[in-house]
C-alpha positions in Angstrom: 9.7 19.3 -1.5 10.1 15.6 -1.9 8.5 13.9 -4.9 6.7 10.7 -5.2 9.0 8.2 -7.1 7.4 6.3 -9.9 9.1 2.8 -10.0 9.3 -0.6 -11.5 9.9 -3.2 -9.0 11.4 -6.6 -10.0 10.6 -5.7 -13.7 7.1 -7.0 -13.2 5.2 -4.3 -11.2 4.7 -0.6 -11.8 4.3 1.3 -8.6 5.2 4.5 -6.5 7.0 5.3 -3.4 5.6 8.3 -1.3 8.2 10.4 0.5 6.8 9.9 4.0 6.9 6.1 3.5 10.3 5.5 1.8 10.7 1.7 2.7 7.5 0.7 1.0 5.8 0.8 -2.3 2.4 0.8 -3.8 1.0 -0.9 -6.9 -0.2 1.0 -9.9 -0.3 -2.1 -12.1 1.1 -5.6 -11.7 2.0 -7.9 -14.5 1.3 -11.5 -13.4 2.6 -12.7 -16.7 6.0 -11.4 -15.9 5.8 -12.9 -12.5 4.3 -10.3 -10.2 2.8 -11.8 -7.0 0.8 -8.6 -6.4 -2.6 -7.5 -7.4 -3.5 -3.9 -8.6 -7.0 -4.3 -7.3 -6.1 -2.7 -3.9 -6.3 -6.0 -2.0 -2.7 -6.7 -1.9 -1.2 -3.4 -3.0 -0.8 -1.3 0.2 2.5 -1.0 2.0 4.6 -3.6 0.3 8.1 -3.5 1.9 10.9 -2.7 -0.5 13.2 -5.1 1.3 14.3 -7.9 -1.0 13.1 -6.1 -4.1 15.1 -4.5 -7.0 13.5 -1.5 -8.3 14.3 1.5 -10.7 12.6 4.7 -11.6 10.0 4.3 -14.2 9.9 5.8 -17.6 7.1 6.8 -19.9 7.7 3.6 -21.9 7.0 1.6 -18.6 3.7 3.4 -18.4 2.9 2.4 -22.1 4.2 -1.2 -21.5 1.9 -1.6 -18.3 -1.0 0.1 -20.1 -1.2 2.8 -17.4 -2.0 6.4 -18.7 0.9 8.6 -17.9 -0.4 11.9 -18.8 -1.2 13.1 -15.3 2.2 12.0 -14.0 4.5 13.6 -16.6 3.3 17.2 -16.7 3.7 20.3 -14.5 3.7 20.7 -11.5 6.5 18.2 -11.3 5.3 16.3 -8.3 6.7 12.9 -9.5 10.2 11.6 -10.0 10.9 9.5 -12.9 13.7 8.5 -15.4 13.6 10.0 -18.8 15.6 6.9 -20.1 15.8 3.4 -18.9 17.5 3.7 -15.7 19.7 1.5 -13.5 18.6 -0.4 -10.4 18.2 1.9 -7.5 18.3 -0.9 -4.8 18.8 -4.7 -4.7 18.0 -5.3 -1.2 
């Protein structure tokens, strides 16, 4: 079973990629102070193409930094994929 990937895009947006739509991401929280052009209100957060974005798997610290509760994501059953430590860039398309 494929897992939902928890990601940080361009070091300014916390989001996720669902397995059946691997070329787009969805926003959990956007940090406009770090330069995110997205909104986490749902208006601009659906189906954002990954093309042209760098992203990496998110860590628990990212959830803390973006002020998003992580408890539901980091417990069994393991439906989500993340990085236990600060990871490297997955893509820089």
